[in-house]
C-alpha positions as CSV (number, residue, x, y, z in Angstrom):
1,X,65.9,-6.0,7.6
2,X,68.0,-3.6,5.7
3,X,67.0,0.1,5.4
4,X,67.7,2.2,2.4
5,X,67.0,5.8,1.4
6,X,63.8,6.3,-0.7
7,X,64.5,7.3,-4.3
8,X,67.8,5.4,-4.5
9,X,68.2,2.2,-6.4
10,X,69.5,-1.0,-4.9
11,X,72.6,-2.4,-6.6
12,X,72.0,-5.3,-8.9
13,X,73.1,-8.8,-7.8
14,X,76.4,-9.8,-9.4
15,X,76.0,-13.0,-11.4
16,X,78.0,-14.7,-14.2
17,X,76.7,-14.2,-17.7
18,X,74.6,-17.1,-19.0
19,X,75.9,-19.0,-22.0
20,X,73.7,-18.7,-25.0
21,X,71.5,-21.8,-25.4
22,X,71.5,-22.9,-21.8
23,X,68.5,-22.6,-19.4
24,X,68.5,-19.5,-17.1
25,X,69.6,-20.1,-13.5
26,X,66.1,-19.1,-12.3
27,X,64.5,-21.9,-14.4
28,X,67.2,-24.6,-14.5
29,X,64.8,-27.3,-15.7
30,X,63.1,-25.2,-18.3
31,X,63.8,-25.7,-22.0
32,X,62.4,-22.5,-23.3
33,X,63.2,-20.2,-20.4
34,X,59.8,-20.4,-18.5
35,X,59.9,-20.8,-14.8
36,X,58.7,-24.1,-13.3
37,X,57.0,-24.6,-10.0
38,X,59.2,-26.2,-7.4
39,X,58.7,-29.9,-7.2
40,X,57.0,-32.2,-9.7
41,X,53.3,-32.9,-9.0
42,X,52.1,-36.4,-9.4
43,X,50.2,-36.8,-12.6
44,X,47.6,-39.6,-12.9
45,X,48.8,-42.4,-15.3
46,X,52.4,-41.2,-15.2
47,X,55.0,-43.4,-13.6
48,X,58.3,-41.6,-13.1
49,X,61.5,-43.7,-13.4
50,X,63.6,-44.8,-10.4
51,X,66.3,-42.2,-10.1
52,X,69.1,-44.8,-9.5
53,X,68.1,-46.7,-12.6
54,X,67.7,-43.4,-14.5
55,X,71.3,-42.4,-13.7
56,X,72.6,-45.8,-14.9
57,X,70.6,-45.5,-18.1
58,X,72.0,-42.0,-18.6
59,X,75.5,-43.3,-18.4
60,X,74.8,-46.1,-20.8
61,X,73.2,-43.7,-23.3
62,X,76.0,-41.3,-23.0
63,X,78.5,-44.1,-23.7
64,X,76.5,-45.1,-26.8
65,X,76.5,-41.5,-28.0
66,X,80.3,-41.2,-27.4
67,X,80.8,-44.4,-29.5
68,X,78.7,-42.8,-32.2
69,X,80.9,-39.7,-32.1
70,X,84.1,-41.8,-32.4
71,X,82.6,-43.9,-35.2
72,X,81.5,-40.8,-37.1
73,X,85.0,-39.5,-36.9
74,X,86.3,-42.9,-38.0
75,X,83.9,-42.9,-41.0
76,X,85.2,-39.6,-42.3
77,X,88.8,-40.6,-41.6
78,X,88.3,-43.9,-43.5
79,X,86.8,-42.1,-46.5
80,X,89.9,-39.9,-46.7
81,X,92.5,-42.5,-45.8
82,X,91.5,-45.5,-47.9
83,X,91.7,-45.1,-51.6
84,X,89.9,-47.3,-54.2
85,X,92.5,-47.5,-57.0
86,X,92.7,-51.3,-56.7
87,X,90.3,-54.2,-56.0
88,X,92.0,-54.9,-52.6
89,X,92.0,-51.3,-51.5
90,X,88.3,-51.0,-52.5
91,X,87.5,-54.0,-50.3
92,X,89.3,-52.5,-47.4
93,X,87.6,-49.1,-47.9
94,X,84.2,-50.7,-48.1
95,X,84.8,-52.6,-44.9
96,X,86.1,-49.6,-43.1
97,X,83.2,-47.3,-44.3
98,X,80.5,-49.9,-43.7
99,X,81.8,-50.9,-40.3
100,X,82.2,-47.4,-38.9
101,X,78.9,-46.2,-40.3
102,X,77.1,-49.3,-38.9
103,X,78.6,-48.7,-35.5
104,X,77.7,-45.0,-35.5
105,X,74.1,-45.6,-36.4
106,X,73.8,-48.6,-34.0
107,X,75.3,-46.6,-31.1
108,X,72.9,-43.7,-31.8
109,X,69.9,-46.0,-32.0
110,X,70.8,-47.9,-28.8
111,X,71.5,-44.7,-27.0
112,X,68.1,-43.2,-27.9
113,X,66.3,-46.4,-26.9
114,X,68.1,-46.6,-23.6
115,X,67.3,-43.0,-23.0
116,X,63.6,-43.4,-23.7
117,X,63.1,-46.6,-21.8
118,X,65.4,-45.8,-18.8
119,X,65.1,-42.1,-18.3
120,X,61.7,-40.9,-19.4
121,X,58.6,-41.8,-17.4
122,X,56.0,-44.4,-18.4
123,X,52.5,-43.3,-19.5
124,X,49.0,-44.9,-19.4
125,X,47.1,-42.8,-21.8
126,X,43.6,-42.8,-23.1
127,X,43.1,-41.0,-26.4
128,X,39.8,-39.1,-26.7
129,X,38.0,-37.9,-29.8
130,X,38.2,-34.2,-30.4
131,X,37.4,-31.7,-33.2
132,X,40.0,-31.3,-35.9
133,X,40.2,-27.6,-35.5
134,X,42.5,-26.4,-32.8
135,X,41.4,-23.6,-30.5
136,X,43.5,-21.3,-28.3
137,X,43.1,-23.6,-25.3
138,X,44.4,-26.6,-27.3
139,X,47.4,-24.7,-28.6
140,X,48.2,-23.7,-25.1
141,X,47.9,-27.3,-23.9
142,X,50.2,-28.5,-26.7
143,X,52.8,-25.9,-25.6
144,X,52.6,-27.0,-22.0
145,X,52.8,-30.7,-23.0
146,X,55.9,-30.0,-25.1
147,X,57.6,-28.2,-22.2
148,X,56.6,-31.0,-19.8
149,X,57.9,-33.6,-22.2
150,X,61.1,-31.8,-22.6
151,X,61.5,-31.6,-18.8
152,X,60.6,-35.3,-18.4
153,X,63.0,-36.4,-21.1
154,X,65.9,-35.1,-19.0
155,X,67.5,-33.0,-21.8
156,X,67.4,-29.9,-19.6
157,X,68.5,-31.3,-16.3
158,X,70.9,-34.0,-17.5
159,X,73.6,-32.1,-19.4
160,X,75.7,-35.2,-19.9
161,X,73.0,-36.7,-22.2
162,X,72.5,-33.5,-24.0
163,X,76.2,-32.8,-24.7
164,X,77.1,-36.4,-25.8
165,X,74.0,-36.5,-28.1
166,X,75.1,-33.2,-29.8
167,X,78.7,-34.6,-30.1
168,X,77.4,-37.8,-31.6
169,X,75.3,-36.1,-34.2
170,X,78.0,-33.7,-35.3
171,X,80.1,-36.1,-37.4
172,X,77.0,-37.8,-38.9
173,X,75.9,-34.3,-40.0
174,X,79.3,-33.7,-41.7
175,X,79.4,-37.1,-43.4
176,X,77.0,-36.1,-46.3
177,X,79.2,-33.1,-47.0
178,X,82.3,-35.3,-47.3
179,X,80.5,-37.6,-49.7
180,X,79.7,-34.7,-52.0
181,X,83.2,-35.1,-53.3
182,X,82.0,-38.2,-55.3
183,X,79.6,-36.1,-57.4
184,X,82.4,-34.5,-59.4
185,X,84.4,-33.5,-61.2
186,X,82.7,-33.7,-64.6
187,X,84.4,-36.0,-67.1
188,X,84.6,-33.3,-69.7
189,X,86.8,-34.8,-72.6
190,X,88.4,-37.6,-70.5
191,X,86.0,-40.2,-71.9
192,X,87.3,-39.6,-75.4
193,X,90.6,-41.3,-74.6
194,X,91.6,-44.5,-72.9
195,X,94.9,-46.2,-72.0
196,X,94.7,-48.2,-75.3
197,X,96.0,-45.2,-77.1
198,X,99.7,-45.7,-78.0
199,X,100.2,-42.0,-77.3
200,X,99.2,-42.6,-73.7
201,X,102.0,-45.1,-73.3
202,X,104.8,-43.4,-75.1
203,X,104.1,-45.0,-78.5
204,X,103.9,-48.5,-77.1
205,X,101.1,-50.8,-78.2
206,X,99.5,-52.5,-75.3
207,X,98.8,-56.2,-75.3
208,X,95.4,-57.6,-74.7
209,X,95.5,-59.9,-71.6
210,X,92.7,-62.1,-70.1
211,X,90.8,-60.4,-67.3
212,X,91.6,-62.0,-64.0
213,X,94.6,-64.1,-65.0
214,X,96.5,-61.4,-66.8
215,X,97.7,-63.8,-69.5
216,X,98.5,-62.3,-73.0
217,X,96.6,-63.8,-75.9
218,X,98.2,-65.3,-79.0
219,X,96.0,-64.9,-82.1
220,X,96.8,-68.5,-83.0
221,X,95.5,-69.8,-79.7
222,X,92.2,-67.9,-80.0
223,X,91.1,-69.4,-83.3
224,X,87.7,-71.1,-82.4
225,X,84.8,-69.2,-84.0
226,X,82.1,-68.3,-81.5
227,X,84.6,-67.9,-78.6
228,X,84.5,-64.9,-76.3
229,X,87.0,-63.5,-73.9
230,X,86.9,-60.6,-71.5
231,X,90.2,-58.7,-71.8
232,X,92.0,-55.7,-70.3
233,X,95.1,-53.7,-71.1
234,X,98.4,-55.1,-70.0
235,X,99.8,-53.2,-67.0
236,X,96.5,-51.9,-66.0
237,X,94.9,-55.1,-64.6
238,X,94.3,-53.5,-61.1
239,X,93.7,-49.9,-62.1
240,X,90.0,-49.5,-61.7
241,X,90.0,-46.0,-63.2
242,X,91.5,-47.3,-66.4
243,X,89.4,-50.5,-66.5
244,X,86.2,-48.4,-66.2
245,X,86.8,-47.3,-69.8
246,X,89.2,-49.9,-71.3
247,X,87.7,-53.3,-70.6
248,X,86.9,-55.3,-73.8
249,X,85.1,-58.3,-75.1
250,X,87.0,-60.3,-77.7
251,X,85.0,-62.4,-80.2
252,X,86.1,-64.7,-82.9
253,X,83.8,-64.6,-86.0
254,X,83.8,-66.6,-89.2
255,X,84.7,-64.4,-92.3
256,X,81.3,-65.1,-94.0
257,X,79.4,-63.9,-90.9
258,X,81.0,-60.4,-90.8
259,X,78.7,-57.7,-92.0
260,X,79.4,-54.2,-93.4
261,X,78.9,-52.4,-90.0
262,X,82.1,-54.0,-88.7
263,X,85.4,-52.4,-89.6
264,X,87.4,-55.3,-91.0
265,X,90.6,-53.3,-91.0
266,X,90.4,-53.2,-87.2
267,X,90.1,-57.0,-87.0
268,X,92.7,-59.8,-87.1
269,X,91.7,-63.2,-88.6
270,X,88.1,-62.8,-87.7
271,X,88.9,-61.6,-84.1
272,X,87.0,-58.4,-83.2
273,X,87.2,-56.3,-80.0
274,X,84.3,-54.3,-78.6
275,X,84.0,-52.1,-75.6
276,X,82.5,-54.1,-72.7
277,X,80.7,-51.0,-71.3
278,X,77.1,-50.8,-72.4
279,X,76.2,-47.5,-74.1
280,X,72.9,-47.3,-72.1
281,X,74.0,-46.8,-68.5
282,X,77.4,-48.4,-68.4
283,X,76.7,-51.9,-67.2
284,X,79.0,-54.7,-68.4
285,X,77.7,-56.1,-71.6
286,X,79.3,-59.6,-71.3
287,X,76.5,-62.1,-72.2
288,X,77.0,-63.7,-75.6
289,X,74.9,-66.0,-77.7
290,X,77.1,-68.0,-80.0
291,X,74.3,-69.1,-82.4
292,X,73.0,-65.6,-83.0
293,X,76.2,-63.6,-82.2
294,X,74.2,-61.3,-80.0
295,X,75.9,-59.4,-77.2
296,X,73.4,-58.9,-74.3
297,X,73.6,-56.4,-71.4
298,X,72.0,-58.0,-68.4
299,X,70.9,-54.8,-66.7
300,X,68.2,-53.6,-69.2
301,X,68.4,-56.2,-72.0
302,X,70.1,-54.0,-74.6
303,X,71.2,-56.3,-77.4
304,X,74.0,-55.8,-79.9
305,X,74.9,-57.6,-83.1
306,X,78.6,-58.6,-82.9
307,X,78.7,-59.4,-86.7
308,X,77.5,-55.9,-87.7
309,X,79.7,-53.5,-85.7
310,X,77.8,-54.3,-82.4
311,X,74.9,-52.1,-83.6
312,X,71.8,-52.0,-81.3
313,X,69.0,-54.5,-82.3
314,X,67.0,-54.3,-79.1
315,X,66.7,-52.4,-75.9
316,X,67.2,-48.9,-74.7
317,X,70.9,-48.4,-75.8
318,X,71.2,-45.6,-78.3
319,X,74.4,-46.5,-80.1
320,X,76.7,-49.4,-80.9
321,X,79.5,-50.7,-78.7
322,X,82.7,-48.9,-79.9
323,X,85.1,-51.2,-81.8
324,X,88.9,-51.2,-80.9
325,X,91.5,-51.6,-83.7
326,X,93.6,-54.6,-83.0
327,X,96.6,-56.5,-84.5
328,X,99.5,-58.7,-83.5
329,X,103.0,-57.8,-82.4
330,X,106.2,-59.5,-83.4
331,X,105.6,-62.4,-81.1
332,X,102.1,-63.0,-82.3
333,X,100.3,-61.6,-79.3
334,X,97.2,-59.5,-79.8
335,X,97.8,-55.7,-79.3
336,X,95.8,-52.5,-79.6
337,X,96.7,-50.6,-82.7
338,X,95.0,-47.4,-81.5
339,X,92.3,-46.0,-79.3
340,X,88.5,-46.1,-79.7
341,X,87.3,-43.8,-82.5
342,X,84.3,-42.6,-80.3
343,X,83.8,-42.3,-76.6
344,X,82.9,-45.4,-74.6
345,X,80.0,-45.8,-72.2
346,X,76.6,-44.2,-72.0
347,X,75.3,-41.8,-74.7
348,X,74.8,-39.0,-72.2
349,X,78.5,-39.2,-71.4
350,X,79.2,-38.7,-75.0
351,X,76.9,-35.7,-75.2
352,X,78.5,-34.2,-72.1
353,X,81.9,-34.9,-73.7
354,X,80.9,-33.1,-76.9
355,X,79.5,-30.1,-75.1
356,X,82.7,-29.8,-72.9
357,X,84.8,-30.0,-76.1
358,X,82.8,-27.2,-77.7
359,X,83.2,-25.1,-74.6
360,X,87.0,-25.7,-74.6
361,X,87.2,-24.8,-78.3
362,X,85.3,-21.6,-77.6
363,X,87.8,-20.6,-74.9
364,X,90.8,-21.2,-77.1
365,X,89.3,-19.5,-80.2
């Protein structure tokens, strides 16, 4: 026994400062800082796990969480590293993003399942009917049950599980923030111009080439009325950004079938070129009925009359498919004589384009 003089204070025990967020040393197995009684009393209907098996399950769950952590980092790295400017690059990007995200979610799911089945105790419970209103005693019971469940889950006394789970969740939480990049920027006036414009190519008129094969088209070889081709600008066959606005459908019409809505000065020997991008929501309008000369968008059944300037005759589209002025070069190949007179694609793009142009004019005036 140690004597001390009355009226004097004993020196406080020296102890390292506790890191914020960790249980206090006095209650090392408490989640919310409350002290627990020494030892775990046996509870009827509760079967605690075998400690040896629980430790093995802990290591397996921690490994799964670590795999999720690496896969989450890989997902973010793949999104930054793999570009989508070509078809092949897009396939590689989709494979990398899909593979890493699948592995991350699978590792997280397997880790949690192993944790629950191998670390937490098993229960035999009987649910009793009770009043809907909760009294003070019930609320107290819920709090105690929560603390008991937190203790039994092992999250407080098994730091390896807790730390690897937090590490696994961190990259997955950052992934949506990285994907926000795809929400912008706004197109502004970019949709008013495509690569078909000779000014975009130093005054050079681009040839029309068959989509897929890249073969240029002679007007003399495309002389069967009722025929249709899907064409793209030469030199941009693999540029997805350019093709999103510049892909065309080429149709050969008989002279007597052409109506006033079609600009005949932009045709060549009955051949007319329309934008392939539906003016409703941007789907490819590539279905064609030779007997009626109707262009059909398969997404929402918008229908356009190819003989009358591709005006809308059915469906939700609000305006015709834009027509491209075409002609032939010195070798007889079809070329674009200029750009579209109006923006391609959905009408809401055009409205956003017009509003952006008004704002830009207001800044310069």
